C-alpha positions, 0 to 999 in steps of 0.5 A: 550784146546790150546792156539791160537797164539797171533795175530800180531798187525797192523801197525801203521800209522807210520809204514805204511808211513815208508813202503812206504818210503823205498818202493821207494827205488828202483827206480833209481833217476829219477823215485824216484824223479817224485815220492816223489819230483815232484809229491808233486810240482805237486799236489800243483799246480794242487790244485791251478788250481783247486781253481783257476777254481773255484774261477775265472773261468777257463778260467781266470783262465788259461789267468793267469797261462800263462800270457794273463791277468794280475794277477791284473785285476782278481776279486780276485787278490791274487790268480791272482798273486799265479796262475801267478807266479806258471805259470812263475816258477813252470810249468817251473821249472818242466820241466826243473827238469825233462828234466835235470835228464833225460839229467842227466841220459843218460849223466851218462850212456855215461861216464860209457863206455870206450872209444874203447868202445864207438867209436867201436860201434859209427864205428859199427852202423855207418858202419865204414870207412871199410878196405883200398883199395888194393894196386895198385888201384887208 
């Protein structure tokens, strides 16, 4: 009678979550931030907006979010204030953070290039000043 090899136990939820987090470690900083941090904030924002749309009405939730209607004028002021604060703080904050990461990455790429190499690249792209004129020409 041949013994079958022991089966490998399935991963626990904790191990699967650990593997998922480690799988995004290869991403650059911008992509890593967008996947791990911004997605959580965006999911919270979407959940709040959907809740506002269901409880206040979609147009009222949008108007409170963008600041067209005062949050106190809603049927549920607590939700109106949450949407209003989200519209004033979270949306510009996420947009600014994503832009900041992208701009920082571009600046870091430029700084890693030596000045002489960068000037040579800029001259090549612009066509450069060209050779000096020959002697005796006016």
